[in-house]
All heavy atoms as a GROMACS GRO file, in nm:
protein
  606
    1MET      N    1   4.550 -10.489   1.280
    1MET     CA    2   4.454 -10.384   1.251
    1MET      C    3   4.421 -10.309   1.380
    1MET      O    4   4.370 -10.367   1.474
    1MET     CB    5   4.328 -10.448   1.194
    1MET     CG    6   4.218 -10.348   1.167
    1MET     SD    7   4.077 -10.428   1.089
    1MET     CE    8   3.962 -10.420   1.224
    2GLU      N    9   4.453 -10.184   1.383
    2GLU     CA   10   4.425 -10.103   1.501
    2GLU      C   11   4.279 -10.060   1.499
    2GLU      O   12   4.227 -10.017   1.397
    2GLU     CB   13   4.515  -9.981   1.502
    2GLU     CG   14   4.505  -9.903   1.630
    2GLU     CD   15   4.607  -9.792   1.636
    2GLU    OE1   16   4.725  -9.820   1.611
    2GLU    OE2   17   4.567  -9.680   1.665
    3THR      N   18   4.212 -10.074   1.612
    3THR     CA   19   4.073 -10.031   1.622
    3THR      C   20   4.060  -9.932   1.738
    3THR      O   21   4.146  -9.924   1.824
    3THR     CB   22   3.978 -10.149   1.646
    3THR    OG1   23   4.013 -10.213   1.768
    3THR    CG2   24   3.982 -10.248   1.533
    4ARG      N   25   3.950  -9.862   1.736
    4ARG     CA   26   3.918  -9.768   1.843
    4ARG      C   27   3.786  -9.809   1.904
    4ARG      O   28   3.701  -9.867   1.836
    4ARG     CB   29   3.905  -9.627   1.787
    4ARG     CG   30   4.030  -9.579   1.718
    4ARG     CD   31   4.009  -9.444   1.663
    4ARG     NE   32   4.096  -9.356   1.741
    4ARG     CZ   33   4.103  -9.228   1.724
    4ARG    NH1   34   4.029  -9.168   1.636
    4ARG    NH2   35   4.186  -9.156   1.796
    5MET      N   36   3.769  -9.776   2.029
    5MET     CA   37   3.639  -9.799   2.093
    5MET      C   38   3.551  -9.679   2.064
    5MET      O   39   3.596  -9.565   2.068
    5MET     CB   40   3.655  -9.818   2.244
    5MET     CG   41   3.711  -9.955   2.278
    5MET     SD   42   3.706  -9.992   2.453
    5MET     CE   43   3.532 -10.001   2.483
    6ALA      N   44   3.425  -9.705   2.036
    6ALA     CA   45   3.330  -9.598   2.009
    6ALA      C   46   3.305  -9.518   2.136
    6ALA      O   47   3.308  -9.572   2.248
    6ALA     CB   48   3.199  -9.657   1.958
    7ALA      N   49   3.280  -9.391   2.120
    7ALA     CA   50   3.251  -9.305   2.235
    7ALA      C   51   3.132  -9.358   2.314
    7ALA      O   52   3.130  -9.351   2.437
    7ALA     CB   53   3.225  -9.162   2.188
    8SER      N   54   3.035  -9.416   2.245
    8SER     CA   55   2.919  -9.470   2.315
    8SER      C   56   2.959  -9.588   2.403
    8SER      O   57   2.905  -9.607   2.512
    8SER     CB   58   2.810  -9.512   2.216
    8SER     OG   59   2.860  -9.611   2.127
    9ASP      N   60   3.057  -9.670   2.355
    9ASP     CA   61   3.106  -9.781   2.436
    9ASP      C   62   3.174  -9.729   2.562
    9ASP      O   63   3.153  -9.781   2.672
    9ASP     CB   64   3.205  -9.867   2.358
    9ASP     CG   65   3.138  -9.950   2.250
    9ASP    OD1   66   3.015  -9.967   2.253
    9ASP    OD2   67   3.211  -9.997   2.161
   10LEU      N   68   3.256  -9.628   2.545
   10LEU     CA   69   3.327  -9.572   2.660
   10LEU      C   70   3.229  -9.516   2.762
   10LEU      O   71   3.251  -9.528   2.883
   10LEU     CB   72   3.425  -9.463   2.615
   10LEU     CG   73   3.541  -9.512   2.528
   10LEU    CD1   74   3.621  -9.394   2.477
   10LEU    CD2   75   3.629  -9.607   2.606
   11GLY      N   76   3.123  -9.455   2.716
   11GLY     CA   77   3.024  -9.398   2.807
   11GLY      C   78   2.948  -9.502   2.886
   11GLY      O   79   2.902  -9.476   2.997
   12GLU      N   80   2.936  -9.622   2.831
   12GLU     CA   81   2.863  -9.729   2.897
   12GLU      C   82   2.953  -9.822   2.979
   12GLU      O   83   2.904  -9.909   3.050
   12GLU     CB   84   2.790  -9.814   2.792
   12GLU     CG   85   2.683  -9.740   2.717
   12GLU     CD   86   2.621  -9.825   2.608
   12GLU    OE1   87   2.623  -9.949   2.620
   12GLU    OE2   88   2.571  -9.768   2.511
   13ALA      N   89   3.083  -9.806   2.968
   13ALA     CA   90   3.177  -9.897   3.032
   13ALA      C   91   3.163  -9.896   3.185
   13ALA      O   92   3.154  -9.789   3.246
   13ALA     CB   93   3.320  -9.861   2.993
   14ALA      N   94   3.162 -10.013   3.243
   14ALA     CA   95   3.150 -10.026   3.389
   14ALA      C   96   3.272  -9.970   3.460
   14ALA      O   97   3.263  -9.930   3.576
   14ALA     CB   98   3.128 -10.172   3.427
   15CYS      N   99   3.385  -9.965   3.393
   15CYS     CA  100   3.508  -9.916   3.456
   15CYS      C  101   3.512  -9.763   3.464
   15CYS      O  102   3.595  -9.707   3.535
   15CYS     CB  103   3.631  -9.966   3.382
   15CYS     SG  104   3.639  -9.916   3.209
   16ARG      N  105   3.422  -9.699   3.395
   16ARG     CA  106   3.416  -9.553   3.398
   16ARG      C  107   3.391  -9.510   3.542
   16ARG      O  108   3.299  -9.556   3.608
   16ARG     CB  109   3.305  -9.504   3.308
   16ARG     CG  110   3.304  -9.356   3.293
   16ARG     CD  111   3.211  -9.317   3.182
   16ARG     NE  112   3.215  -9.172   3.171
   16ARG     CZ  113   3.114  -9.099   3.137
   16ARG    NH1  114   3.000  -9.155   3.107
   16ARG    NH2  115   3.126  -8.969   3.130
   17GLY      N  116   3.478  -9.426   3.593
   17GLY     CA  117   3.465  -9.381   3.731
   17GLY      C  118   3.545  -9.464   3.830
   17GLY      O  119   3.558  -9.426   3.946
   18GLU      N  120   3.597  -9.578   3.785
   18GLU     CA  121   3.683  -9.660   3.871
   18GLU      C  122   3.826  -9.605   3.865
   18GLU      O  123   3.863  -9.539   3.769
   18GLU     CB  124   3.684  -9.806   3.824
   18GLU     CG  125   3.552  -9.877   3.834
   18GLU     CD  126   3.517  -9.919   3.976
   18GLU    OE1  127   3.609  -9.927   4.061
   18GLU    OE2  128   3.399  -9.943   4.001
   19ASP      N  129   3.905  -9.636   3.966
   19ASP     CA  130   4.046  -9.598   3.966
   19ASP      C  131   4.118  -9.678   3.858
   19ASP      O  132   4.119  -9.802   3.862
   19ASP     CB  133   4.107  -9.627   4.102
   19ASP     CG  134   4.253  -9.588   4.114
   19ASP    OD1  135   4.314  -9.546   4.014
   19ASP    OD2  136   4.307  -9.601   4.225
   20PRO      N  137   4.178  -9.613   3.758
   20PRO     CA  138   4.246  -9.686   3.651
   20PRO      C  139   4.354  -9.780   3.701
   20PRO      O  140   4.381  -9.883   3.638
   20PRO     CB  141   4.306  -9.575   3.564
   20PRO     CG  142   4.226  -9.454   3.594
   20PRO     CD  143   4.182  -9.468   3.737
   21GLU      N  144   4.417  -9.748   3.813
   21GLU     CA  145   4.522  -9.834   3.869
   21GLU      C  146   4.471  -9.975   3.897
   21GLU      O  147   4.547 -10.071   3.892
   21GLU     CB  148   4.577  -9.773   3.999
   21GLU     CG  149   4.650  -9.642   3.979
   21GLU     CD  150   4.785  -9.660   3.913
   21GLU    OE1  151   4.854  -9.760   3.942
   21GLU    OE2  152   4.820  -9.573   3.831
   22LEU      N  153   4.342  -9.988   3.927
   22LEU     CA  154   4.283 -10.119   3.954
   22LEU      C  155   4.306 -10.215   3.839
   22LEU      O  156   4.328 -10.335   3.860
   22LEU     CB  157   4.132 -10.104   3.980
   22LEU     CG  158   4.052 -10.233   3.997
   22LEU    CD1  159   4.098 -10.308   4.121
   22LEU    CD2  160   3.904 -10.202   4.002
   23PHE      N  161   4.307 -10.164   3.717
   23PHE     CA  162   4.314 -10.248   3.598
   23PHE      C  163   4.457 -10.277   3.552
   23PHE      O  164   4.477 -10.342   3.450
   23PHE     CB  165   4.232 -10.184   3.486
   23PHE     CG  166   4.087 -10.173   3.524
   23PHE    CD1  167   4.039 -10.060   3.587
   23PHE    CD2  168   4.001 -10.279   3.503
   23PHE    CE1  169   3.906 -10.051   3.627
   23PHE    CE2  170   3.869 -10.272   3.542
   23PHE     CZ  171   3.821 -10.158   3.605
   24PHE      N  172   4.554 -10.230   3.630
   24PHE     CA  173   4.694 -10.252   3.594
   24PHE      C  174   4.774 -10.304   3.714
   24PHE      O  175   4.860 -10.235   3.767
   24PHE     CB  176   4.756 -10.121   3.540
   24PHE     CG  177   4.697 -10.080   3.409
   24PHE    CD1  178   4.587  -9.997   3.404
   24PHE    CD2  179   4.750 -10.131   3.291
   24PHE    CE1  180   4.530  -9.961   3.282
   24PHE    CE2  181   4.693 -10.096   3.169
   24PHE     CZ  182   4.584 -10.011   3.165
   25PRO      N  183   4.743 -10.429   3.756
   25PRO     CA  184   4.821 -10.486   3.866
   25PRO      C  185   4.968 -10.503   3.825
   25PRO      O  186   4.998 -10.529   3.708
   25PRO     CB  187   4.755 -10.622   3.891
   25PRO     CG  188   4.671 -10.650   3.771
   25PRO     CD  189   4.644 -10.520   3.703
   26VAL      N  190   5.054 -10.488   3.922
   26VAL     CA  191   5.198 -10.499   3.895
   26VAL      C  192   5.237 -10.643   3.861
   26VAL      O  193   5.326 -10.667   3.781
   26VAL     CB  194   5.279 -10.448   4.017
   26VAL    CG1  195   5.428 -10.469   3.998
   26VAL    CG2  196   5.248 -10.300   4.041
   27THR      N  197   5.168 -10.738   3.918
   27THR     CA  198   5.196 -10.879   3.894
   27THR      C  199   5.063 -10.955   3.886
   27THR      O  200   4.960 -10.902   3.927
   27THR     CB  201   5.284 -10.937   4.006
   27THR    OG1  202   5.304 -11.077   3.983
   27THR    CG2  203   5.223 -10.919   4.142
   28GLU      N  204   5.066 -11.075   3.836
   28GLU     CA  205   4.944 -11.156   3.828
   28GLU      C  206   4.939 -11.262   3.938
   28GLU      O  207   4.857 -11.352   3.933
   28GLU     CB  208   4.930 -11.219   3.690
   28GLU     CG  209   4.902 -11.116   3.582
   28GLU     CD  210   4.876 -11.177   3.445
   28GLU    OE1  211   4.837 -11.294   3.438
   28GLU    OE2  212   4.896 -11.106   3.346
   29THR      N  213   5.030 -11.250   4.036
   29THR     CA  214   5.032 -11.343   4.148
   29THR      C  215   5.017 -11.263   4.278
   29THR      O  216   5.039 -11.142   4.280
   29THR     CB  217   5.162 -11.424   4.152
   29THR    OG1  218   5.272 -11.334   4.164
   29THR    CG2  219   5.180 -11.507   4.025
   30GLY      N  220   4.984 -11.334   4.385
   30GLY     CA  221   4.973 -11.271   4.516
   30GLY      C  222   4.874 -11.156   4.515
   30GLY      O  223   4.763 -11.169   4.465
   31PRO      N  224   4.915 -11.040   4.571
   31PRO     CA  225   4.824 -10.926   4.576
   31PRO      C  226   4.778 -10.881   4.437
   31PRO      O  227   4.666 -10.835   4.420
   31PRO     CB  228   4.908 -10.816   4.642
   31PRO     CG  229   5.016 -10.888   4.717
   31PRO     CD  230   5.042 -11.014   4.638
   32GLY      N  231   4.864 -10.896   4.337
   32GLY     CA  232   4.826 -10.860   4.201
   32GLY      C  233   4.713 -10.946   4.148
   32GLY      O  234   4.626 -10.898   4.075
   33ALA      N  235   4.712 -11.072   4.186
   33ALA     CA  236   4.603 -11.162   4.144
   33ALA      C  237   4.472 -11.119   4.207
   33ALA      O  238   4.366 -11.122   4.141
   33ALA     CB  239   4.636 -11.306   4.182
   34ARG      N  240   4.476 -11.076   4.332
   34ARG     CA  241   4.354 -11.027   4.398
   34ARG      C  242   4.306 -10.897   4.332
   34ARG      O  243   4.187 -10.877   4.313
   34ARG     CB  244   4.377 -11.008   4.547
   34ARG     CG  245   4.397 -11.142   4.620
   34ARG     CD  246   4.402 -11.126   4.770
   34ARG     NE  247   4.525 -11.063   4.816
   34ARG     CZ  248   4.642 -11.125   4.833
   34ARG    NH1  249   4.650 -11.255   4.808
   34ARG    NH2  250   4.748 -11.060   4.876
   35GLN      N  251   4.400 -10.812   4.295
   35GLN     CA  252   4.366 -10.688   4.227
   35GLN      C  253   4.304 -10.719   4.090
   35GLN      O  254   4.203 -10.658   4.052
   35GLN     CB  255   4.490 -10.601   4.210
   35GLN     CG  256   4.462 -10.468   4.145
   35GLN     CD  257   4.587 -10.382   4.135
   35GLN    OE1  258   4.686 -10.405   4.204
   35GLN    NE2  259   4.584 -10.284   4.047
   36ALA      N  260   4.362 -10.812   4.017
   36ALA     CA  261   4.308 -10.851   3.887
   36ALA      C  262   4.168 -10.909   3.902
   36ALA      O  263   4.080 -10.884   3.818
   36ALA     CB  264   4.401 -10.951   3.818
   37ALA      N  265   4.145 -10.984   4.008
   37ALA     CA  266   4.012 -11.041   4.033
   37ALA      C  267   3.910 -10.930   4.057
   37ALA      O  268   3.795 -10.939   4.009
   37ALA     CB  269   4.016 -11.137   4.152
   38ARG      N  270   3.949 -10.826   4.129
   38ARG     CA  271   3.859 -10.712   4.151
   38ARG      C  272   3.831 -10.641   4.018
   38ARG      O  273   3.717 -10.601   3.992
   38ARG     CB  274   3.916 -10.616   4.254
   38ARG     CG  275   3.916 -10.673   4.395
   38ARG     CD  276   3.942 -10.568   4.502
   38ARG     NE  277   4.060 -10.486   4.480
   38ARG     CZ  278   4.184 -10.516   4.520
   38ARG    NH1  279   4.206 -10.629   4.586
   38ARG    NH2  280   4.285 -10.434   4.497
   39ALA      N  281   3.933 -10.627   3.936
   39ALA     CA  282   3.913 -10.565   3.804
   39ALA      C  283   3.820 -10.650   3.719
   39ALA      O  284   3.729 -10.597   3.652
   39ALA     CB  285   4.047 -10.546   3.734
   40ARG      N  286   3.839 -10.782   3.721
   40ARG     CA  287   3.752 -10.871   3.644
   40ARG      C  288   3.607 -10.862   3.690
   40ARG      O  289   3.515 -10.875   3.609
   40ARG     CB  290   3.799 -11.016   3.656
   40ARG     CG  291   3.912 -11.050   3.568
   40ARG     CD  292   3.930 -11.203   3.566
   40ARG     NE  293   4.062 -11.237   3.527
   40ARG     CZ  294   4.163 -11.262   3.611
   40ARG    NH1  295   4.143 -11.261   3.740
   40ARG    NH2  296   4.282 -11.290   3.566
   41ALA      N  297   3.587 -10.841   3.820
   41ALA     CA  298   3.451 -10.827   3.872
   41ALA      C  299   3.383 -10.704   3.813
   41ALA      O  300   3.263 -10.707   3.784
   41ALA     CB  301   3.453 -10.819   4.025
   42VAL      N  302   3.458 -10.598   3.792
   42VAL     CA  303   3.403 -10.479   3.726
   42VAL      C  304   3.369 -10.515   3.582
   42VAL      O  305   3.260 -10.484   3.532
   42VAL     CB  306   3.502 -10.360   3.733
   42VAL    CG1  307   3.451 -10.244   3.650
   42VAL    CG2  308   3.527 -10.318   3.877
   43CYS      N  309   3.461 -10.582   3.515
   43CYS     CA  310   3.439 -10.621   3.375
   43CYS      C  311   3.316 -10.712   3.362
   43CYS      O  312   3.242 -10.702   3.263
   43CYS     CB  313   3.561 -10.694   3.319
   43CYS     SG  314   3.710 -10.592   3.306
   44ALA      N  315   3.295 -10.798   3.459
   44ALA     CA  316   3.185 -10.896   3.452
   44ALA      C  317   3.048 -10.828   3.445
   44ALA      O  318   2.955 -10.885   3.388
   44ALA     CB  319   3.191 -10.990   3.572
   45ARG      N  320   3.039 -10.708   3.498
   45ARG     CA  321   2.910 -10.638   3.494
   45ARG      C  322   2.904 -10.533   3.382
   45ARG      O  323   2.812 -10.452   3.375
   45ARG     CB  324   2.879 -10.574   3.629
   45ARG     CG  325   2.968 -10.462   3.670
   45ARG     CD  326   2.921 -10.399   3.803
   45ARG     NE  327   2.984 -10.272   3.825
   45ARG     CZ  328   3.096 -10.252   3.892
   45ARG    NH1  329   3.158 -10.355   3.946
   45ARG    NH2  330   3.145 -10.132   3.907
   46CYS      N  331   3.001 -10.537   3.293
   46CYS     CA  332   3.014 -10.435   3.190
   46CYS      C  333   2.937 -10.473   3.062
   46CYS      O  334   2.957 -10.582   3.008
   46CYS     CB  335   3.161 -10.413   3.155
   46CYS     SG  336   3.185 -10.275   3.041
   47PRO      N  337   2.854 -10.381   3.012
   47PRO     CA  338   2.779 -10.412   2.889
   47PRO      C  339   2.864 -10.407   2.762
   47PRO      O  340   2.820 -10.453   2.656
   47PRO     CB  341   2.671 -10.303   2.885
   47PRO     CG  342   2.730 -10.189   2.960
   47PRO     CD  343   2.817 -10.251   3.068
   48VAL      N  344   2.987 -10.354   2.770
   48VAL     CA  345   3.072 -10.344   2.650
   48VAL      C  346   3.198 -10.429   2.664
   48VAL      O  347   3.300 -10.402   2.600
   48VAL     CB  348   3.106 -10.196   2.617
   48VAL    CG1  349   2.980 -10.120   2.581
   48VAL    CG2  350   3.180 -10.129   2.731
   49ILE      N  351   3.192 -10.536   2.742
   49ILE     CA  352   3.308 -10.620   2.767
   49ILE      C  353   3.367 -10.676   2.637
   49ILE      O  354   3.489 -10.680   2.620
   49ILE     CB  355   3.274 -10.734   2.868
   49ILE    CG1  356   3.402 -10.807   2.911
   49ILE    CG2  357   3.170 -10.827   2.814
   49ILE    CD1  358   3.380 -10.905   3.025
   50SER      N  359   3.283 -10.714   2.543
   50SER     CA  360   3.331 -10.771   2.416
   50SER      C  361   3.406 -10.667   2.334
   50SER      O  362   3.512 -10.696   2.276
   50SER     CB  363   3.216 -10.829   2.334
   50SER     OG  364   3.157 -10.936   2.403
   51ALA      N  365   3.353 -10.546   2.328
   51ALA     CA  366   3.419 -10.439   2.253
   51ALA      C  367   3.553 -10.405   2.317
   51ALA      O  368   3.652 -10.378   2.247
   51ALA     CB  369   3.330 -10.315   2.247
   52CYS      N  370   3.560 -10.407   2.447
   52CYS     CA  371   3.683 -10.376   2.519
   52CYS      C  372   3.789 -10.483   2.492
   52CYS      O  373   3.904 -10.451   2.465
   52CYS     CB  374   3.653 -10.366   2.669
   52CYS     SG  375   3.794 -10.318   2.768
   53LEU      N  376   3.749 -10.608   2.497
   53LEU     CA  377   3.843 -10.717   2.469
   53LEU      C  378   3.892 -10.708   2.324
   53LEU      O  379   4.013 -10.721   2.299
   53LEU     CB  380   3.778 -10.853   2.495
   53LEU     CG  381   3.864 -10.974   2.467
   53LEU    CD1  382   3.994 -10.972   2.546
   53LEU    CD2  383   3.785 -11.102   2.494
   54ALA      N  384   3.802 -10.684   2.231
   54ALA     CA  385   3.842 -10.672   2.090
   54ALA      C  386   3.940 -10.556   2.072
   54ALA      O  387   4.039 -10.569   2.000
   54ALA     CB  388   3.719 -10.653   2.002
   55TYR      N  389   3.915 -10.446   2.138
   55TYR     CA  390   4.004 -10.330   2.130
   55TYR      C  391   4.144 -10.367   2.178
   55TYR      O  392   4.243 -10.336   2.113
   55TYR     CB  393   3.946 -10.216   2.214
   55TYR     CG  394   4.040 -10.100   2.230
   55TYR    CD1  395   4.055 -10.006   2.130
   55TYR    CD2  396   4.114 -10.084   2.347
   55TYR    CE1  397   4.143  -9.899   2.144
   55TYR    CE2  398   4.201  -9.978   2.363
   55TYR     CZ  399   4.215  -9.886   2.261
   55TYR     OH  400   4.303  -9.782   2.276
   56ALA      N  401   4.152 -10.435   2.294
   56ALA     CA  402   4.282 -10.473   2.350
   56ALA      C  403   4.356 -10.570   2.260
   56ALA      O  404   4.476 -10.556   2.236
   56ALA     CB  405   4.264 -10.533   2.489
   57VAL      N  406   4.287 -10.669   2.206
   57VAL     CA  407   4.350 -10.769   2.120
   57VAL      C  408   4.392 -10.705   1.988
   57VAL      O  409   4.506 -10.722   1.943
   57VAL     CB  410   4.254 -10.889   2.096
   57VAL    CG1  411   4.307 -10.980   1.986
   57VAL    CG2  412   4.234 -10.966   2.225
   58ASP      N  413   4.304 -10.629   1.927
   58ASP     CA  414   4.334 -10.567   1.797
   58ASP      C  415   4.450 -10.468   1.805
   58ASP      O  416   4.520 -10.447   1.706
   58ASP     CB  417   4.211 -10.495   1.741
   58ASP     CG  418   4.101 -10.589   1.699
   58ASP    OD1  419   4.126 -10.711   1.690
   58ASP    OD2  420   3.988 -10.541   1.677
   59ASN      N  421   4.468 -10.406   1.920
   59ASN     CA  422   4.572 -10.304   1.937
   59ASN      C  423   4.697 -10.356   2.007
   59ASN      O  424   4.788 -10.279   2.037
   59ASN     CB  425   4.515 -10.182   2.008
   59ASN     CG  426   4.419 -10.107   1.920
   59ASN    OD1  427   4.460 -10.040   1.826
   59ASN    ND2  428   4.290 -10.122   1.946
   60GLY      N  429   4.700 -10.486   2.034
   60GLY     CA  430   4.819 -10.548   2.093
   60GLY      C  431   4.851 -10.500   2.234
   60GLY      O  432   4.968 -10.496   2.271
   61LEU      N  433   4.749 -10.466   2.311
   61LEU     CA  434   4.773 -10.421   2.448
   61LEU      C  435   4.817 -10.540   2.532
   61LEU      O  436   4.745 -10.639   2.543
   61LEU     CB  437   4.647 -10.356   2.506
   61LEU     CG  438   4.595 -10.235   2.428
   61LEU    CD1  439   4.470 -10.179   2.494
   61LEU    CD2  440   4.701 -10.130   2.415
   62THR      N  441   4.934 -10.530   2.589
   62THR     CA  442   4.993 -10.645   2.660
   62THR      C  443   4.980 -10.635   2.810
   62THR      O  444   5.002 -10.735   2.879
   62THR     CB  445   5.141 -10.660   2.624
   62THR    OG1  446   5.208 -10.538   2.658
   62THR    CG2  447   5.160 -10.689   2.476
   63ASP      N  448   4.948 -10.520   2.862
   63ASP     CA  449   4.937 -10.502   3.007
   63ASP      C  450   4.796 -10.462   3.045
   63ASP      O  451   4.723 -10.403   2.965
   63ASP     CB  452   5.034 -10.393   3.056
   63ASP     CG  453   5.179 -10.430   3.031
   63ASP    OD1  454   5.215 -10.547   3.059
   63ASP    OD2  455   5.255 -10.345   2.984
   64GLY      N  456   4.759 -10.495   3.167
   64GLY     CA  457   4.631 -10.451   3.219
   64GLY      C  458   4.518 -10.548   3.192
   64GLY      O  459   4.530 -10.641   3.111
   65VAL      N  460   4.409 -10.526   3.262
   65VAL     CA  461   4.288 -10.606   3.246
   65VAL      C  462   4.195 -10.530   3.150
   65VAL      O  463   4.156 -10.417   3.177
   65VAL     CB  464   4.218 -10.630   3.382
   65VAL    CG1  465   4.086 -10.704   3.363
   65VAL    CG2  466   4.310 -10.708   3.476
   66PHE      N  467   4.165 -10.593   3.038
   66PHE     CA  468   4.073 -10.538   2.938
   66PHE      C  469   3.976 -10.649   2.900
   66PHE      O  470   4.018 -10.762   2.874
   66PHE     CB  471   4.147 -10.494   2.812
   66PHE     CG  472   4.227 -10.369   2.828
   66PHE    CD1  473   4.358 -10.376   2.871
   66PHE    CD2  474   4.173 -10.246   2.799
   66PHE    CE1  475   4.435 -10.261   2.885
   66PHE    CE2  476   4.248 -10.131   2.813
   66PHE     CZ  477   4.379 -10.138   2.856
   67GLY      N  478   3.849 -10.619   2.895
   67GLY     CA  479   3.752 -10.720   2.853
   67GLY      C  480   3.751 -10.841   2.945
   67GLY      O  481   3.717 -10.951   2.903
   68GLY      N  482   3.788 -10.822   3.070
   68GLY     CA  483   3.786 -10.931   3.167
   68GLY      C  484   3.906 -11.023   3.163
   68GLY      O  485   3.910 -11.122   3.235
   69LEU      N  486   4.006 -10.993   3.079
   69LEU     CA  487   4.124 -11.078   3.069
   69LEU      C  488   4.251 -10.999   3.100
   69LEU      O  489   4.263 -10.883   3.062
   69LEU     CB  490   4.137 -11.138   2.929
   69LEU     CG  491   4.024 -11.229   2.881
   69LEU    CD1  492   4.054 -11.280   2.741
   69LEU    CD2  493   4.002 -11.345   2.976
   70THR      N  494   4.345 -11.066   3.165
   70THR     CA  495   4.476 -11.006   3.190
   70THR      C  496   4.558 -11.014   3.062
   70THR      O  497   4.520 -11.081   2.965
   70THR     CB  498   4.551 -11.081   3.302
   70THR    OG1  499   4.576 -11.214   3.257
   70THR    CG2  500   4.473 -11.082   3.432
   71GLY      N  501   4.672 -10.949   3.062
   71GLY     CA  502   4.761 -10.953   2.946
   71GLY      C  503   4.801 -11.094   2.909
   71GLY      O  504   4.801 -11.131   2.791
   72SER      N  505   4.837 -11.175   3.006
   72SER     CA  506   4.879 -11.312   2.975
   72SER      C  507   4.762 -11.395   2.923
   72SER      O  508   4.780 -11.479   2.834
   72SER     CB  509   4.944 -11.380   3.097
   72SER     OG  510   4.852 -11.394   3.202
   73GLU      N  511   4.643 -11.370   2.974
   73GLU     CA  512   4.525 -11.442   2.924
   73GLU      C  513   4.494 -11.402   2.779
   73GLU      O  514   4.458 -11.488   2.698
   73GLU     CB  515   4.404 -11.416   3.013
   73GLU     CG  516   4.418 -11.478   3.150
   73GLU     CD  517   4.317 -11.429   3.250
   73GLU    OE1  518   4.267 -11.315   3.237
   73GLU    OE2  519   4.287 -11.505   3.344
   74ARG      N  520   4.511 -11.275   2.747
   74ARG     CA  521   4.490 -11.231   2.609
   74ARG      C  522   4.594 -11.292   2.516
   74ARG      O  523   4.561 -11.334   2.404
   74ARG     CB  524   4.491 -11.078   2.598
   74ARG     CG  525   4.368 -11.012   2.656
   74ARG     CD  526   4.359 -10.865   2.621
   74ARG     NE  527   4.475 -10.787   2.658
   74ARG     CZ  528   4.499 -10.738   2.780
   74ARG    NH1  529   4.414 -10.760   2.879
   74ARG    NH2  530   4.607 -10.667   2.803
   75ARG      N  531   4.719 -11.296   2.560
   75ARG     CA  532   4.823 -11.358   2.476
   75ARG      C  533   4.791 -11.504   2.451
   75ARG      O  534   4.807 -11.554   2.339
   75ARG     CB  535   4.960 -11.342   2.542
   75ARG     CG  536   5.014 -11.200   2.531
   75ARG     CD  537   5.157 -11.188   2.578
   75ARG     NE  538   5.175 -11.216   2.719
   75ARG     CZ  539   5.155 -11.128   2.818
   75ARG    NH1  540   5.117 -11.004   2.790
   75ARG    NH2  541   5.176 -11.161   2.944
   76ARG      N  542   4.746 -11.574   2.553
   76ARG     CA  543   4.707 -11.715   2.538
   76ARG      C  544   4.591 -11.727   2.439
   76ARG      O  545   4.591 -11.814   2.351
   76ARG     CB  546   4.668 -11.773   2.673
   76ARG     CG  547   4.660 -11.923   2.677
   76ARG     CD  548   4.638 -11.981   2.818
   76ARG     NE  549   4.722 -11.917   2.918
   76ARG     CZ  550   4.674 -11.847   3.024
   76ARG    NH1  551   4.545 -11.832   3.044
   76ARG    NH2  552   4.755 -11.793   3.113
   77LEU      N  553   4.494 -11.640   2.449
   77LEU     CA  554   4.380 -11.640   2.358
   77LEU      C  555   4.425 -11.620   2.214
   77LEU      O  556   4.379 -11.690   2.123
   77LEU     CB  557   4.282 -11.529   2.399
   77LEU     CG  558   4.159 -11.508   2.314
   77LEU    CD1  559   4.059 -11.621   2.336
   77LEU    CD2  560   4.094 -11.375   2.348
   78ILE      N  561   4.518 -11.528   2.193
   78ILE     CA  562   4.568 -11.502   2.059
   78ILE      C  563   4.645 -11.622   2.005
   78ILE      O  564   4.629 -11.660   1.889
   78ILE     CB  565   4.656 -11.375   2.059
   78ILE    CG1  566   4.569 -11.252   2.086
   78ILE    CG2  567   4.733 -11.360   1.928
   78ILE    CD1  568   4.646 -11.128   2.122
   79ARG      N  569   4.729 -11.685   2.090
   79ARG     CA  570   4.805 -11.804   2.047
   79ARG      C  571   4.711 -11.916   2.007
   79ARG      O  572   4.731 -11.980   1.903
   79ARG     CB  573   4.899 -11.851   2.156
   79ARG     CG  574   5.029 -11.776   2.164
   79ARG     CD  575   5.130 -11.848   2.251
   79ARG     NE  576   5.082 -11.885   2.382
   79ARG     CZ  577   5.089 -11.810   2.491
   79ARG    NH1  578   5.143 -11.690   2.487
   79ARG    NH2  579   5.044 -11.854   2.606
   80VAL      N  580   4.609 -11.940   2.087
   80VAL     CA  581   4.514 -12.047   2.056
   80VAL      C  582   4.441 -12.015   1.927
   80VAL      O  583   4.422 -12.102   1.842
   80VAL     CB  584   4.415 -12.067   2.174
   80VAL    CG1  585   4.301 -12.157   2.134
   80VAL    CG2  586   4.488 -12.124   2.295
   81GLY      N  587   4.400 -11.888   1.910
   81GLY     CA  588   4.330 -11.848   1.788
   81GLY      C  589   4.419 -11.859   1.666
   81GLY      O  590   4.372 -11.894   1.557
   82SER      N  591   4.548 -11.831   1.681
   82SER     CA  592   4.641 -11.840   1.568
   82SER      C  593   4.666 -11.985   1.529
   82SER      O  594   4.693 -12.014   1.412
   82SER     CB  595   4.773 -11.774   1.604
   82SER     OG  596   4.755 -11.636   1.625
   83ALA      N  597   4.659 -12.075   1.626
   83ALA     CA  598   4.686 -12.216   1.599
   83ALA      C  599   4.568 -12.285   1.533
   83ALA      O  600   4.583 -12.389   1.472
   83ALA     CB  601   4.722 -12.288   1.730
   84ALA      N  602   4.450 -12.224   1.546
   84ALA     CA  603   4.329 -12.289   1.492
   84ALA      C  604   4.319 -12.274   1.343
   84ALA      O  605   4.377 -12.200   1.276
   84ALA     CB  606   4.205 -12.228   1.557
   0.00000   0.00000   0.00000
């Protein structure tokens, strides 16, 4: 089921005004892991983190940090949820 984020959510997002590249590290190791950690720190202070994560999961976004999780973390979350 594809979902959209509400305009009000986008307006409140902590990532608004941040460089979008921050949320798309090339790798999840080494410098990419540090970049992902910086992106997660932005997500940690975000009032719409849950809506962002739901958007990424519902739309099958496989790359980037959304809702405080990397693509591999979201895939793991989906696998665990599917197994339950």
